[in-house]
C-alpha positions in Angstrom: 33.0 -19.8 10.2 32.9 -23.2 11.4 30.9 -26.4 11.4 27.9 -27.3 9.3 28.0 -23.7 7.9 31.6 -23.9 6.9 31.5 -25.2 3.1 29.3 -23.3 0.6 28.5 -25.4 -2.3 28.8 -22.5 -4.5 31.5 -19.7 -4.3 30.6 -16.1 -4.3 30.6 -14.5 -7.9 33.8 -12.6 -8.8 33.6 -8.7 -8.6 37.0 -8.2 -10.3 35.9 -7.1 -13.6 37.7 -4.4 -15.8 36.2 -2.1 -18.4 37.7 -4.6 -21.0 36.1 -7.7 -19.4 32.8 -6.0 -18.8 32.9 -5.2 -22.6 33.7 -8.5 -23.6 30.9 -10.0 -21.4 28.2 -7.8 -22.8 29.2 -8.5 -26.4 29.0 -12.3 -25.4 25.6 -11.8 -24.0 24.3 -10.3 -27.4 25.9 -13.2 -29.3 24.6 -15.9 -27.0 21.1 -14.1 -26.9 20.9 -14.1 -30.7 22.1 -17.7 -30.8 19.3 -18.6 -28.5 16.5 -16.9 -30.7 18.2 -18.6 -33.9 17.9 -21.8 -32.2 14.1 -21.3 -31.6 13.6 -20.5 -35.1 15.7 -23.5 -36.5 14.0 -25.9 -34.3 10.5 -25.0 -35.0 8.7 -25.9 -38.2 5.2 -24.1 -38.0 3.6 -26.6 -40.6 4.6 -29.5 -37.9 2.9 -29.1 -34.7 5.2 -31.7 -33.1 7.9 -29.2 -33.3 5.9 -26.5 -31.5 6.8 -27.5 -28.0 8.1 -25.7 -25.0 11.6 -27.2 -25.4 11.9 -25.8 -28.6 10.1 -22.5 -28.4 11.0 -21.3 -24.8 13.7 -23.3 -23.4 16.8 -21.8 -25.5 16.2 -18.3 -24.4 15.2 -19.3 -20.6 18.5 -21.0 -20.3 20.3 -18.1 -21.8 18.6 -16.0 -19.1 19.6 -18.3 -16.5 23.2 -17.8 -17.5 23.1 -14.1 -18.0 21.7 -13.5 -14.6 24.1 -15.6 -13.0 26.3 -12.3 -13.4 25.0 -8.9 -12.6 27.5 -6.8 -14.7 25.0 -3.7 -14.6 25.6 -3.3 -10.9 28.9 -1.9 -11.4 27.6 1.4 -12.7 25.9 1.9 -9.4 28.9 1.0 -7.0 32.2 0.7 -8.5 35.0 3.0 -7.5 36.6 2.8 -10.7 35.0 5.6 -12.8 36.1 3.9 -16.1 34.2 0.6 -15.1 31.2 2.7 -14.2 31.1 4.6 -17.6 31.9 1.4 -19.7 29.1 -0.6 -17.8 26.6 2.4 -18.6 27.9 2.6 -22.3 27.6 -1.3 -22.7 24.2 -1.6 -21.2 22.9 1.1 -23.5 24.4 -0.7 -26.5 23.2 -4.1 -25.2 19.5 -2.5 -24.8 19.6 -1.2 -28.5 20.5 -4.8 -29.5 17.8 -6.0 -27.2 15.0 -3.9 -28.9 15.7 -5.6 -32.2 15.8 -9.0 -30.8 12.5 -8.6 -29.0 11.0 -7.3 -32.2 11.8 -10.6 -34.2 8.6 -11.6 -36.0 10.1 -15.3 -36.4 10.4 -15.8 -32.9 7.0 -14.4 -32.1 5.3 -16.6 -34.6 6.6 -19.7 -32.9 5.6 -18.5 -29.6 2.3 -17.5 -30.9 1.7 -20.9 -32.3 2.5 -22.6 -29.1 0.4 -20.2 -27.0 -2.7 -21.1 -29.4 -1.8 -24.7 -29.7 -1.4 -25.5 -26.1 -4.8 -24.0 -25.2 -3.5 -21.1 -23.0 -4.8 -18.7 -25.5 -8.5 -20.2 -25.4 -8.6 -20.4 -21.7 -7.6 -16.8 -21.4 -10.3 -15.7 -24.0 -12.9 -17.6 -22.0 -11.8 -16.1 -18.9 -9.5 -13.1 -19.1 -9.0 -13.0 -15.3 -8.0 -16.6 -14.8 -5.0 -17.6 -12.9 -2.8 -20.2 -14.5 -3.5 -23.0 -12.1 -1.6 -26.5 -12.0 -4.7 -27.9 -13.6 -4.6 -25.3 -16.5 -0.8 -26.0 -16.9 -1.2 -29.7 -16.8 -4.2 -29.6 -19.4 -2.2 -27.4 -21.7 0.7 -29.7 -21.8 3.2 -27.9 -19.4 5.4 -29.8 -16.8 4.6 -27.1 -14.2 2.6 -23.7 -13.7 6.0 -21.6 -14.0 6.5 -22.9 -17.4 3.1 -22.0 -18.5 3.3 -18.7 -17.0 6.7 -18.1 -18.7 5.1 -18.5 -22.2 2.0 -16.5 -21.2 4.0 -13.5 -20.1 6.0 -13.7 -23.1 3.4 -13.8 -25.5 1.8 -10.8 -23.7 5.1 -8.8 -23.8 5.4 -9.5 -27.5 2.1 -8.0 -28.2 3.1 -5.0 -26.0 6.2 -4.7 -28.0 4.0 -4.2 -31.3 4.3 -7.6 -32.8 0.7 -7.9 -33.1 0.3 -4.8 -35.1 -1.1 -5.5 -38.5 1.0 -3.5 -41.0 4.8 -3.5 -41.3 4.8 0.2 -41.3 3.3 0.2 -37.9 5.7 -2.1 -36.6 8.6 -0.3 -37.9 7.4 3.0 -36.3 6.8 1.2 -33.0 10.3 -0.2 -33.1 11.7 3.3 -33.8 9.7 4.7 -30.8 11.2 1.9 -28.6 14.7 2.5 -29.5 14.4 6.1 -29.0 12.7 5.8 -25.7 15.8 3.5 -24.5 18.0 6.3 -25.3 16.0 8.8 -23.3 15.8 6.5 -20.5 19.5 5.9 -20.6 20.2 9.7 -20.7 17.6 10.7 -18.2 19.2 8.3 -15.7 22.8 8.9 -16.6 22.3 12.6 -15.8 21.4 11.8 -12.3 24.2 9.3 -12.0 26.9 11.7 -13.1 25.5 15.0 -11.6 27.9 16.4 -9.1 26.0 19.4 -8.1 26.5 21.3 -4.8 26.2 24.5 -3.0 28.8 26.5 -0.8 27.9 27.9 2.5 29.6 29.7 5.1 30.0 28.3 8.7 27.6 31.0 9.8 24.9 29.8 7.0 25.5 26.3 8.4 24.2 27.3 11.8 22.2 24.4 13.5 24.0 21.9 11.7 25.9 19.4 13.8 29.6 19.7 14.1 30.3 16.2 13.4 28.4 16.6 10.2 30.0 19.9 9.2 33.4 18.5 9.7 32.9 15.7 7.1 32.1 18.6 4.4 34.7 19.5 2.1 36.3 22.7 2.4 36.5 25.2 -0.3 39.5 27.0 -1.8 39.9 29.9 -4.2 36.3 31.7 -4.7 35.0 29.3 -2.1 37.7 29.8 0.5 36.0 29.7 4.0 33.0 27.8 2.7 31.8 24.2 3.1 30.6 21.9 0.2 27.2 20.5 0.6 26.1 18.0 -2.2 22.8 16.3 -3.2 23.9 13.1 -1.6 21.2 12.4 1.1 24.2 12.5 3.9 24.5 15.9 3.1 21.2 17.3 1.6 18.8 15.4 4.2 20.7 16.6 7.3 21.0 20.3 6.0 17.3 20.8 5.4 16.5 19.2 8.9 18.9 21.4 10.9 20.0 24.4 9.2 18.2 27.4 10.8 18.8 29.9 8.1 15.7 30.0 6.0 17.5 31.5 2.8 20.1 28.9 2.9 17.5 26.1 3.1 15.7 27.8 0.1 18.9 28.0 -1.9 19.7 24.2 -1.5 16.2 23.1 -2.1 15.8 25.0 -5.5 19.3 23.8 -6.3 18.1 20.2 -5.8 14.7 20.5 -7.7 16.4 22.4 -10.6 19.5 19.9 -11.1 19.5 18.1 -14.4 17.7 20.7 -16.6 18.6 18.7 -19.5 16.0 16.1 -18.3 12.9 18.4 -18.9 12.9 18.3 -22.6 13.6 14.7 -22.6 10.5 14.1 -20.1 8.2 15.6 -22.6 9.6 13.7 -25.5 9.1 10.5 -23.7 5.7 11.3 -22.6 4.6 12.0 -26.3 6.5 8.8 -27.8 5.0 6.6 -25.0 1.3 7.9 -25.8 2.0 7.4 -29.6 3.1 3.7 -29.0 -0.1 3.0 -26.9 -2.3 4.4 -29.3 -0.6 2.3 -32.2 -1.3 -0.8 -30.2 -4.9 0.4 -29.8 -4.8 1.6 -26.1 -6.4 4.9 -25.3 -3.1 5.9 -23.4 0.2 4.5 -21.9 -1.5 4.0 -18.5 -4.0 1.5 -19.6 -1.1 -0.5 -21.5 1.1 -0.7 -18.3 -1.6 -1.0 -15.4 -3.3 -3.7 -17.5 -0.3 -6.3 -16.6 -0.3 -5.4 -12.9 -2.3 -6.2 -9.9 -4.5 -3.0 -10.3 -5.4 -3.9 -14.0 -7.1 -0.6 -14.9 -6.3 3.1 -14.5 -9.7 3.5 -13.0 -9.0 1.3 -10.0 -5.8 3.1 -9.5 -7.3 6.5 -9.8 -10.1 5.4 -7.3 -7.3 4.4 -4.8 -5.7 7.8 -5.4 -8.8 9.9 -4.9 -9.8 8.0 -1.8 -6.5 8.6 -0.3 -6.7 12.2 -1.3 -10.1 12.7 0.1 -9.4 10.8 3.5 -6.0 12.6 4.3 -6.9 16.1 3.1 -8.7 17.1 6.4 -6.0 16.0 8.7 -3.1 17.3 6.7 -4.9 20.7 6.9 -4.5 20.4 10.6 -1.0 19.2 10.4 0.0 22.3 7.9 -1.5 24.6 10.8 0.6 22.8 13.2 3.8 23.4 11.3 2.7 27.1 10.5 2.4 27.6 14.2 5.9 26.1 14.8 7.3 28.3 12.3 5.5 31.5 13.4 6.8 30.8 17.0 10.3 30.2 15.8 10.3 33.4 13.5 9.2 35.5 16.6 11.8 34.1 18.8 14.6 34.7 16.5 13.1 38.0 15.1 12.7 36.7 11.5 10.1 37.8 9.2 6.9 35.8 8.9 4.7 36.2 6.0 2.1 33.4 6.9 3.4 31.0 4.1 4.8 27.5 4.5 7.5 26.7 1.9 8.9 23.3 0.9 12.3 24.3 2.2 10.5 24.8 5.7 9.2 21.3 5.7 12.1 19.2 7.0 13.2 22.0 9.5 9.9 22.3 11.2 8.9 18.6 11.0 12.1 18.0 13.0 11.2 20.6 15.6 7.6 19.3 16.1 9.1 15.8 16.3 11.0 17.0 19.2 8.3 18.8 21.0 5.5 16.4 20.6 7.3 13.1 21.4 10.5 14.5 23.3 12.6 12.4 20.9 16.2 13.6 20.0 17.2 11.9 17.0 20.9 12.3 17.9 20.3 10.6 21.1 18.3 7.9 19.5 21.0 7.2 17.2 23.5 6.5 20.0 21.5 3.3 20.6 21.9 2.0 17.0 25.7 1.7 16.0 25.2 -0.1 12.6 27.1 -3.2 13.5 24.8 -4.0 16.5 21.7 -2.9 14.4 22.7 -5.1 11.6 23.3 -8.0 13.8 20.0 -7.5 15.8 18.0 -7.2 12.7 19.5 -10.4 11.2 19.1 -12.4 14.2 15.5 -11.1 14.6 14.3 -12.3 11.0 16.7 -15.3 11.2 14.7 -16.5 14.2 11.3 -15.9 12.5 12.1 -17.3 9.0 14.5 -20.1 9.9 17.6 -18.6 8.5 21.3 -18.4 9.6 23.6 -15.3 8.4 27.3 -16.0 9.0 29.5 -13.0 8.5 32.6 -13.8 6.6 35.9 -12.7 7.8 38.8 -11.8 5.4 40.1 -15.5 5.7 36.7 -16.7 5.1 36.7 -15.0 1.8 40.0 -15.7 0.9 39.2 -19.4 1.3 35.9 -19.5 -0.6 37.0 -16.9 -3.4 37.3 -18.8 -6.6 40.9 -17.2 -7.1 41.7 -17.3 -3.3 41.9 -13.6 -3.3 39.5 -12.0 -0.8 39.3 -8.8 -2.7 38.1 -10.6 -6.0 34.7 -11.3 -4.5 34.1 -8.0 -2.7 33.3 -5.2 -5.2 34.5 -2.6 -2.7 36.2 -2.7 0.6 33.4 -0.9 2.5 31.2 -3.9 2.2 30.5 -6.8 4.7 29.4 -10.0 3.5 27.5 -12.9 4.8 26.9 -16.5 3.5 23.1 -17.4 4.2 21.9 -20.8 5.3 18.7 -22.6 6.3 18.6 -23.2 10.1 18.5 -26.9 11.3 15.0 -27.0 11.4 14.8 -26.0 7.5 17.6 -28.4 6.9 20.9 -26.5 7.2 21.0 -25.9 3.4 22.9 -23.0 1.7 20.8 -20.3 0.5 23.2 -17.6 -0.9 25.3 -14.5 -0.2 24.2 -11.2 1.3 26.4 -7.9 0.9 25.9 -4.8 2.9 27.4 -1.6 1.6 26.7 1.3 4.1 28.8 4.2 3.3 28.5 7.0 0.5 31.4 7.3 -1.7 32.3 9.1 -5.0 30.2 7.6 -8.0 28.2 5.4 -5.7 24.4 5.1 -6.0 23.2 7.9 -3.8 20.1 6.4 -2.0 19.1 3.2 -0.5 18.3 0.1 -2.4 18.4 -3.6 -2.9 20.4 -5.2 -5.8 20.0 -8.8 -6.7 23.5 -9.6 -8.0 22.8 -13.1 -9.2 19.3 -14.6 -9.5 18.7 -18.2 -8.4 17.5 -20.6 -10.7 17.4 -24.6 -11.4 20.3 -25.6 -13.6 20.2 -28.0 -16.6 21.5 -30.9 -14.2 18.5 -29.9 -11.7 20.9 -28.7 -9.1 20.4 -25.1 -7.8 22.3 -21.9 -8.7 22.2 -19.9 -5.5 21.4 -16.0 -5.5 23.3 -13.1 -4.2 21.7 -9.9 -2.9 23.2 -6.4 -1.9 21.9 -3.9 0.5 23.3 -0.6 -1.0 22.9 2.4 1.5 24.3 5.8 2.0 24.6 6.4 5.7 27.3 8.8 6.9 30.7 7.4 7.7 31.8 7.1 11.3 33.6 10.2 12.9 37.1 10.0 14.4 35.5 9.5 18.1 32.2 7.7 17.2 31.2 4.7 15.2 28.7 5.2 12.5 25.0 5.6 14.1 21.7 4.9 12.9 18.6 7.0 13.7 15.3 5.4 13.6 14.4 6.4 10.2 17.5 4.8 9.0 16.6 1.5 10.8 13.2 1.5 9.0 15.1 1.7 5.7 17.6 -1.1 6.6 14.5 -3.5 7.3 12.8 -2.3 4.2 15.9 -3.3 2.2 16.3 -6.3 3.9 12.8 -7.5 3.2 13.8 -7.4 -0.6 17.1 -9.2 0.3 15.5 -12.1 2.2 12.8 -12.2 -0.8 15.8 -12.9 -3.2 17.6 -15.1 -0.8 14.8 -17.8 -0.1 13.0 -17.6 -3.5 13.2 -21.0 -5.2 12.1 -20.8 -8.7 13.0 -22.7 -12.0 13.9 -19.7 -14.2 15.9 -16.6 -13.3 13.3 -14.2 -14.7 10.6 -15.1 -12.0 13.3 -15.0 -8.9 12.5 -13.3 -5.8 11.6 -9.5 -6.4 10.9 -10.0 -10.1 7.2 -9.5 -9.7 4.5 -7.0 -10.4 5.6 -3.7 -9.4 2.4 -2.9 -7.4 2.9 -6.1 -5.2 6.7 -6.5 -5.1 7.0 -3.8 -2.3 4.6 -5.6 0.1 7.3 -7.9 1.5 9.7 -5.4 2.1 7.0 -3.0 3.4 5.7 -5.7 5.8 9.2 -6.0 7.6 9.0 -2.2 8.5 6.2 -3.2 10.9 8.6 -4.7 13.3 10.5 -1.3 13.5 7.5 0.3 15.0 7.1 -2.2 17.9 8.8 -1.0 21.1 9.8 -4.5 22.1 11.6 -4.9 18.8 13.1 -1.4 18.6 14.7 -2.2 22.2 15.7 -5.8 20.9 18.1 -4.4 18.3 19.3 -1.6 20.2 22.7 -1.4 22.0 24.1 2.1 23.3 27.6 2.5 21.4 29.1 3.6 24.7 27.6 1.6 27.6 26.2 -1.3 25.8 22.6 -0.7 27.3 19.5 -1.3 25.4 17.1 1.5 24.8 15.2 2.5 27.9 11.5 1.6 27.7 10.0 4.8 27.6 12.2 6.0 24.4 11.1 2.7 22.6 7.6 3.6 23.4 7.7 7.1 22.2 9.4 6.2 19.0 6.6 3.5 18.4 3.9 6.1 19.3 5.5 8.6 16.7 4.6 6.2 13.7 1.9 8.6 12.5 3.2 12.1 13.2 2.5 14.5 10.3 1.9 11.4 8.0 -1.3 13.0 6.2 0.7 16.0 4.9 3.7 13.7 3.8 1.5 11.1 2.2 -0.1 13.9 0.2 3.1 15.2 -1.0 3.9 11.6 -2.2 0.4 11.3 -3.6 0.9 14.3 -5.7 3.7 12.6 -7.6 1.6 9.4 -8.2 -1.4 11.7 -9.6 1.0 13.5 -11.8 2.5 10.1 -13.1 -1.1 9.1 -13.9 -1.9 12.4 -15.4 0.8 12.6 -17.9 0.5 9.0 -18.9 -3.3 9.0 -19.4 -4.5 12.3 -21.0 -7.9 12.7 -22.3 -6.8 13.2 -25.9 -3.4 13.5 -27.8 -3.8 17.2 -28.2 -4.1 17.6 -24.4 -1.0 16.0 -24.1 0.8 18.0 -26.5 -0.5 21.2 -24.9 0.3 20.1 -21.6 2.8 22.2 -19.3 4.6 19.6 -17.4 6.4 22.1 -15.1 3.2 24.0 -14.1 1.1 20.8 -13.6 3.8 19.3 -11.6 4.0 22.2 -9.2 0.2 22.8 -9.2 -0.6 19.3 -7.9 2.0 19.6 -5.2 0.5 22.9 -4.0 -3.0 21.7 -4.1 -2.5 18.6 -2.4 -0.2 19.8 0.5 -1.1 23.4 0.8 2.6 24.3 1.0 4.3 26.9 -1.5 7.2 26.8 -3.9 9.2 29.8 -5.2 6.5 30.9 -7.7 4.4 32.2 -4.6 7.3 34.8 -4.2 7.1 35.9 -7.8 10.1 33.7 -9.0 10.1 30.9 -11.7 8.8 27.6 -10.9 11.1 24.7 -10.2 11.1 21.7 -12.6 11.3 18.7 -10.1 9.7 16.4 -12.7 13.2 16.4 -14.3 14.2 14.3 -11.1 11.6 11.6 -11.5 13.9 8.8 -12.3 11.5 6.0 -11.5 9.3 7.2 -14.5 12.2 6.0 -16.7 12.9 2.7 -14.6 9.7 0.7 -15.0 7.5 2.7 -12.8 6.0 4.8 -15.5 2.3 5.0 -14.5 3.5 3.0 -11.4 4.1 5.5 -8.6 0.9 4.4 -7.1 2.4 1.1 -6.5 3.6 1.8 -3.1 0.3 2.8 -1.8 -1.4 -0.3 -3.5 1.1 -2.9 -2.3 1.0 -1.4 1.3 -2.8 -2.7 1.4 -1.4 -6.3 1.1 1.5 -5.4 3.4 -0.7 -4.7 6.3 -3.2 -7.4 5.4 -0.6 -10.1 5.5 1.0 -8.7 8.7 -2.3 -8.3 10.6 -3.5 -11.8 9.4 -0.4 -13.7 10.3 1.8 -11.6 12.7 -0.2 -8.8 14.5 -0.9 -11.1 17.5 2.8 -12.5 17.8 5.3 -10.9 15.6 7.7 -13.7 16.3 5.4 -16.6 15.6 7.8 -18.9 13.9 5.2 -21.2 12.4 3.8 -18.1 10.8 7.2 -16.9 9.7 7.9 -20.2 8.0 4.6 -20.4 6.4 4.8 -16.8 5.1 8.4 -17.7 3.7 7.5 -20.8 1.8 3.9 -19.6 0.7 4.9 -16.1 -0.6 8.6 -15.3 -0.6 9.8 -18.7 -2.0 7.4 -18.5 -5.0 8.8 -15.3 -6.3 6.9 -14.4 -9.7 6.3 -18.1 -10.6 2.7 -17.9 -10.0 0.4 -15.0 -10.4 0.9 -12.8 -7.1 -3.0 -12.7 -6.5 -3.3 -16.4 -6.3 -0.1 -16.5 -4.1 -1.6 -13.8 -1.9 -5.0 -15.5 -1.7 -3.4 -18.8 -0.9 -1.5 -17.3 2.0 -4.5 -15.3 3.6 -6.9 -18.1 2.8 -9.4 -15.5 1.3 -9.3 -12.5 -0.7 -7.4 -9.5 0.3 -9.0 -6.5 2.1 -8.1 -3.1 3.3 -9.5 -3.7 6.8 -5.9 -4.1 8.4 -5.3 -0.5 7.4 -8.6 0.7 9.1 -7.8 -1.2 12.2 -4.1 0.3 12.3 -4.9 3.9 11.3 -8.6 4.6 11.8 -11.3 5.6 9.4 -9.7 8.8 8.2 -6.1 7.8 7.9 -6.7 4.2 6.9 -5.1 4.2 3.5 -2.0 5.8 4.4 1.2 3.7 3.7 4.2 2.7 5.9 6.8 3.3 3.2 5.5 6.9 3.0 5.3 7.4 6.8 8.7 6.9 7.8 10.8 6.3 4.7 13.6 8.3 3.4 11.3 10.5 1.7 11.0 13.5 3.7 13.5 16.3 3.3 14.6 15.5 -0.3 13.2 16.0 -3.6 11.9 13.4 -5.9 14.6 10.7 -6.1 13.3 7.5 -7.3 15.7 4.7 -7.2 16.5 3.1 -10.5 14.9 -0.1 -11.2 15.3 -2.5 -14.1 14.6 -1.5 -17.7 11.3 -2.7 -19.0 13.2 -4.4 -21.7 15.3 -6.5 -19.3 14.3 -9.2 -16.8 14.3 -7.5 -13.3 17.7 -7.6 -11.7 17.4 -4.8 -9.4 14.7 -4.0 -6.9 15.1 -0.9 -5.2 13.1 1.3 -2.6 11.3 4.2 -3.9 12.7 7.5 -2.8 11.4 10.5 -4.4 13.7 13.3 -4.4 12.3 16.4 -2.8 9.2 14.7 -1.6 9.0 14.2 2.4 9.3 11.8 5.1 9.5 12.5 8.7 11.8 12.5 11.6 15.3 11.4 12.0 18.7 12.8 11.5 21.0 10.8 9.0 24.0 9.0 10.0 25.6 5.4 9.9 28.3 2.9 9.8 30.9 1.0 8.4 32.6 -1.6 6.4 34.0 -5.0 7.2 34.7 -5.9 10.6 37.7 -7.7 11.7 35.5 -10.4 13.2 34.7 -13.4 11.0 32.4 -16.3 11.1 29.8 -14.5 13.3 26.7 -16.5 13.2 23.4 -14.7 13.4 19.8 -15.8 13.0 18.3 -19.3 13.1 17.5 -19.7 16.9 15.9 -22.9 17.8 12.4 -23.6 16.2 10.0 -25.2 18.2 7.4 -25.9 15.8 7.3 -26.3 12.0 5.1 -24.4 9.7 1.4 -24.3 10.5 -1.6 -24.0 8.2 -3.2 -21.8 10.8 -3.1 -18.3 9.9 -5.4 -15.3 9.5 -9.1 -15.8 9.2 -10.0 -18.3 6.6 -13.0 -17.8 4.3 -14.6 -20.7 2.4 -13.5 -20.5 -1.1 -16.0 -18.7 -3.4 -17.0 -19.6 -7.0 -14.6 -19.2 -9.9 -17.2 -16.5 -11.3 -16.7 -14.5 -8.0 -13.0 -14.7 -8.0 -12.9 -13.4 -11.4 -15.2 -10.4 -10.6 -13.1 -9.7 -7.5 -9.8 -9.9 -9.1 -10.8 -7.2 -11.5 -12.0 -4.8 -9.1 -11.5 -6.0 -5.5 -9.7 -2.8 -4.1 -12.0 -0.4 -6.0 -15.0 -1.9 -4.6 -13.8 -2.0 -1.0 -12.9 2.0 -1.5 -16.3 2.5 -3.1 -18.1 0.9 -0.1 -16.2 3.0 2.5 -17.0 6.2 0.7 -20.8 5.3 1.6 
């Protein structure tokens, strides 16, 4: 690491905590948080309006948050190799969230904020115009220094109302608080069941027929009663490749059922949580939990969500039926060739295997051969260089010597939470001013106790410090690609490349964001928007030119041939309708269980039956119940419903409409247009959640968003499918859903949705490795000929305020309604 990028103004955070230091830190957080709230109450005299100011009412807690999110201790539970540290972090987080529930229900703090909200005029402007954005004029007229401060107060006031602080009687408030405490316990237990699950199956070598020898060699060998067998776990690096490649249908069935039925203790917890959420929503005066949750998102109403889901279902069903017939034919042919019985049914454990067969037959693509062109070091370097050039960013890979020099303790290991990780310092390029941006970690390999899927974690959140200098963020891409073998580096198939680009989208969002308060930093926005920036980066992985650009054969160093890259690009929509409907069944189930027609309907709902019925109805595939066996309880795997995606699984469909719109508006003609890249970076990514996301989106597009870009890409029948459901890591697993932040905490983690047991298409799983001996490698940030331009997609003259309001409340629903005519 040399020259202008040599001296970071801020050292990386220490990653050398112990169970004792984590315990002390969580206890200090609780003490400081109480002190901040006490300061608010002490400084505000409700009889004296002069004391009801932003500095007195909001600043103490915002400054506490800035300090707290300078150290993401929650991260250890997902990645630490130390089981004691993982367990301690989970335990302390659970304790802190219980304390936080009490602090969030403080009526004295709410009274101070309620007074400021009404005194400032924000309450009046919202009452006059419930769909208004907080603009600079509104913030200024209300006496705020900037828009972000006004946004912070309004979101805090709304959150307090949703926590029951506006309930009229003390008994209601007490019951609401009791419900919230129990829900936090359920959420913790539900997620902990998955985090600590060590389930597996044992198979003989014969039962593993079809699986790659390199993959088999990495499986643990059994002893005792499992002598001569191989251990296949539920980790994606085992489970996915097993279902894709193992030829024995009974072995695949056994593995699929085991995955579906893991964590049976979560089934009663799921039912209890649905009933408690419904009760809490009704206490607040809402008809159901979905209405409460969706109100604060982009969609605004369950009706708008259901219109989207219904439209998707209707558009995709005819094509999905054709795809299912195609898969049935492939299965029939295979069964006849191998003299296996064929009963005319297509089962969930058939999906991954026959999708892979069709993928090879239709597009002449061998995933194993494709992976040879994506050794992970080359893929990462190519990816960072690509987006460094587009957004004006330089990524400098740090050597052991670099880490030792910049570590606060001068010990390299103290800033690396695990030796498998590689680390970059991230900078603006020369055109952007060569300023420091933060740190990026990439953690590629599975290991015992590590988070099992692919996710982005924000380790530290950027913000403006009290002395007006910046605190810089750190971001980690946590992946689970198989380790290198003895004679090959870790190799990525194209599906993994898509995953990597997606998570980098979250990482860049966090690194370039510049907000005053950590609560608004980077990916802290609305769930049905925040996926759009990461989904958008996936578009580059489906263009032959950029597939080639990041490719490099691990033996020859040659780029991928044109014809292979073009066939990969052409395979983007293979079997997409059926896989999307599988994903859609989960989103519909989520909305159904969170918006029953009555309390009685919810109390009588058979969640296991409904979960399976919806999946069967939408896909036409069959589960074990079709064979006279008990239904599986896959809803016990829906971790997202306990990680702030409750009534929110629609978000990935919804946000993809924005992703397509932004890509086609700014990048479709020239994906490497630097002026558009810089414009997108500064107008969208940099804002984080400091302004309303619809306002940010409309400012960038120069108009209201539409779904026209989806039609252009996919055609009228398939127009509302989404990239993250087309080629994500969904396919051959069951509903994983990566854990996100608790609704009671400001977001520190933003992760890609992976629904265990739901589908994706194509691609075998494999990947690469840890720190390289090479240091100081600079990637990204090539010469920029031109600065940001105001030219973008089509610009429409601004409409009247009343038209903006009407559109904001129903813009997507209206488009879908027109398109059905």
